[in-house]
N, C-alpha and C positions, 0 to 999 in steps of 0.2 A: 560836102563829101563826108561819108561815114568813116570814122577812124577806128582803128583796131583798139579794143579796150586795154590790152596789155601795154600799149605804148603810152597810155595816159595815166597809169597807176600812180606814178610818183607825184604827179600834179594833184590827183585826188587824195592821196595820202596826206600831203601837206595841207590841203584844204580841211581835211578832217581834224588834223592836229590843231590847226588854227582855230577851228570851231570850239574845241575843248578849252583852248587857252582863253578864248573870248568868254566862254562860260565862267571860267575861274575868276576873271576880272569883272564880271557883271555886265559885259557888253551883249551877251546873248541871254535872253530870258528863257529858261528851260520850259519845255512842254510839260504838262502834267504827267506824273509818273504813271506808267502803264504796266503794272505787275500782274502777270497771269497767275490766278489763284490755284496753283497746284501744290500747295503745302502738303496735302494728303488727299486721298480720293477713295471712293468706294469701288470694290472689285467684285465681280460675279463670275462664276465658273461656266455659265451657260448650261445647255442641256447635257446630261439628264439632271444635273443639279438645278435647284430652283430657289436661289436665295435672292431676297429683295428687301426693300424698305417699305413698311406699312405706315401710312399717315391716317389717323382716324378721320371719318367724315366730318366735314364742316361746310356749311353753306357757302362760306367764303372761297372754298376750293372749286366752286362752280361759277366762275365769271360768265355773265350772259351777254352784256352789251358790248364789252371790249375784252380782249384776251391777249396775253403774251406768255409764252413758255420759252425759257432759255435753259441751256445746259451745255457743259463741255463733255464730250463723249470720246472714248477710244474703244470702240466696240466692233465686234464681228457677229453677223447674223449666222447662226448655225444652219439655217434653212427654214423657209416658210414664214418669214417675218419674225421679229422679236420686239418686245415692248421696252421702250426706253422709260416711259412714264405714262400713266393714264388713270382715268376715273370711270372705267367701264366704257370700252369702245362701242358697245352696242347701244348705249344710252347718252353718253356725254363725250368728253374729249379723250384723245389718245395720241401719243407721239411715238413713232417707232422706226425701225429700219427693216427694209425688205430687200434682201441681197445687199446692195450698197445704196439703195434709194431711201431718202427721207420721206416718210408717209405720215399723214395726220388725219384724224377724225375730229370734228368739232361739234357735231350734232348727231352722234350715234352712227349706226351702220350705213345709212345712205350717203354719208358725207365724206367718203374717201377722197383724198387728194394726194398725188405723188408729185414730188419736185425737189431736186437737189441730190447730190452725191455725197455720201459719207464714206471716206476712204477707210478700209478695214484697219483697225488697230492703231490709227493715227489720231492724236488729239485734235478734235474738230469742234468748233462752236456752232451750235444750231439754235435757231429761233423760229417759232411759229406764232404768227400774229393775226388777229381778227380786229379790224378797225371800224366795224359797223357795216361796211359794204364790200370789203375785200378780204380774202385770205392770202397771207404772204408768208413764204418760207425764206429764211436766210441761212446760208452756210458760210461760216467765217466772216460774217458781216456783209456778205454780198447777196443781193436778191436773186433767188433762183426759181421762184414761183410767185405769180400774182394773178389771182382769179377772182371772179365775182363770188360773193358769199352774203347770204341774207341772215338777219338776226331776228329774234334773240337766239343765243345758243341754248341748247338743251342742258338739263341737269341730271344728276344721279345722286342717290344717297349712299352709294358704295364708297369704300375707303379709297383714298389716292394711294398709288404705289409708284415707287421708283425702281426700275428694273423688272417690272411686271405690270399686270393689269388683272382685275378680278375676272374679266371676261376673256382674257387672252394671256394665260400664265406661261408665256414663253420668254425666258430670260436670255439676253444676249451674253456673249462671252466678252469680257473686257472690263472697262472702267467708266464710271460716271462721276462728274464733279460739278460743284457750284450750280445747283438746280434752282431756278427762280420762277415763280409764278406771279403774274400781275393781273389786275382787273382793269388795266388800261392798255391801249395799243402803243407799244413802244415804237418810235420812229427808227429808221435806219441810222440816223445820226446818233440817237440815244443808245442804240445797241452797240454801235462802234465805239462810242465814248467810254462805255463801261464793259466792253468785251473782255478786257484783261485787267480789270480792277475789282477788288472785293467790294461787295455791298453788305455792310453789317449793321446798318442803322435803318430805322423805319423811314419809309418814303411814301408819298402819295401814290396810292394804287398798288403798292407792293404787298402781295398776300403772304408770301413766305420765301425764305432763302434757306436752302439746305446745303451748307458749305461742304459737308461730308469730310471735315477735317478730324477724323477720329470718332465721330458720332453722327447720329441721324437727326440731331436737334435742328430746329428752326432758329437761325441766329438773329432774326429780327422780330420774332413773335413767340407764340405759345403752341404752334402747330408742330410739335416734336414728333419725329417718327421713331420706329423701332425696327431692328433688323430681324428678319424672319428667314427660316429655311437654312440651307447649308451651302457651302461653297463660296462664302463671302469673306470680305476682310476690308481693312483700311490700310492703305500702303502709302509710303513716301519713297522718294528717290534714295538709293543707297549713296553713302558717302565714301569718297576715295581720296588719297593724298595728292594726286596729280592727274593731269590729262595728257593725251597724245593727239596731235593734229594729224590730218590726213588730206587727201586730195579734195575732200568736200567739207572739211571742218577746220576751223582755226582753234588752236589752244593758246590762250592769252593768260599772262600772269601765272602760268602753270596750274590754272584752276578753272578757267572759263572755256567751255567748248561753244563755239559760235558756228552755226550752220544756217543755210537759207535755201528757199525755193523761190522760183519766179515763174511767171506765166505770160505767154504771148497770146493765148486763146481765151476761151470762155471759162467760167467756173467748172471745176472738175478735172482740169488738166494742170500739170505742174512739171517743172524741170528743176533739177538740183544745181545750185550754184557751185562753182569750183574755186578752190584756193588758187589765186592767180599768180602769186609770187611768194618768196620767203617772207615771213612775218617777224616782227620784233616782239619783245616781251609784252608790250602793251598795245600793239595795234596790228591790224592786218587787213587784207582786201579779199573780198569774194567777187568773182567775175560772173556775169551772166552771159555766157558765150553763145549768142544768137547770130546767125549769119547775116541778118538784115539790120541789126542795131547793136550798139554797145551800151551795156548797162553794168555799172560797177558799184559795189557797196563797200564803203570804207568804215572800219570799226576801230575805235580806240576805247580802252577801258582803264580806269584807275582814278580815284579821287579820294583816297583814304586820308591823305595828309590835310586836305582842306575841309572835308565834311564829316569825316569819321565813318564814311561808307564808301563802298565801291559805286562808281557811276558808270552807267552804260550809255554810250552815244552811238547812234546808228544813223548814218547819213548816206544819201545816194542821189545822183541826178536822174534816177530812173522814173519813168512814167508807167512802168509795169506793176502788176500786182506782185507783192513780195510777202513772204512769210519768213520771219527771222526768229530763230530759237537760240537762246543763251542758257547754258546749264552751268551753274556754279557747283563743280563736282565735290568741293570740300564741304560746302554747306548743305548739299543735297537739295538745291533750289533750282527750279526751271522756270523760264519766262518765255512767252511767245508774243511776238509783236507783229502787227500787220501794217502794210502800206497799200493803199487801194489804187486802182487804175486812175489815171488822170495826170494833171500837172504835178511835177515833183513837189513833195511836201517839205516843210522844215524838218531839220534833224530831230529824231526821237532822242530825247535826253531823259533818262530814268535815274533819278537821284535817290530813290528810296527802296528799290527792289533788293539790292544785295547789301545787307547791313553788317556783314561779318568781315572784318579786316584782319590781315595777318597779325 
């Protein structure tokens, strides 16, 4: 028999608190920290402004046998498609947004493929992969396109651009962060493992990482970019002394805003979780009020006394897709966590993201 979610909240709250107590005493091994890299990001004004990042041509920017492009985007297409990044869509590779659709070219003009929804103005992780025989699109770590593709990929001597393309100089309105280019095909597991972790050291197959934390430099190599045009900037979250909870967000420790979305259908749809009951200073509950199932997320935050840092613990019996956002309003730091459809996973325990204690 399916039970009402609100009738089980006290049980789930106690379970979440016990999980944190177990962590404190070493009975629970924490999962790797998963900090979304939104320390700062690159902003663009869109049309008629045309500001972008220019990266000089290098043969390494033309992967041919395997390819992976990743980025965090919060963009809106002003109309007629916009370039997220590219190296001449008429000759080589290009990734962009058309309306709300993720589009890619890998071998110039004839190689157009559409697949995946990019919600306007909402931070979304995208990835385009070529593994030698298939082209695959991912949105927030979920596969949204998988079609046959032959190699090798074509090349161009044009510069690489972020927020533009030499053959399609249409800039989206919004923001881009943590751009990565690989000469290998990243698997879904690899994309998910590092979807919200910084990569700032050289790795096999990693061509470049443009973290966009105040500059256009390549943080793992020498392929630095430069900002061109107008209407651009590097922004961070504003800092405030306290937060206020609502029907869809928790305010914990008077500094952490916690909100979430869940999904019962396929990628591209989402519903907002609700605050199910009164919350304490350090814990709260978000309910997923679906008529055919109960799904509840319990949250407890605070580990300054033992680790010198805030700890984020997010646990749930849910088997639904979940997107969970935590914003430290005093430090101006935001994190996004994902849990994917399937059997309930272990609690997400992040001991490194929020390093500022009262």
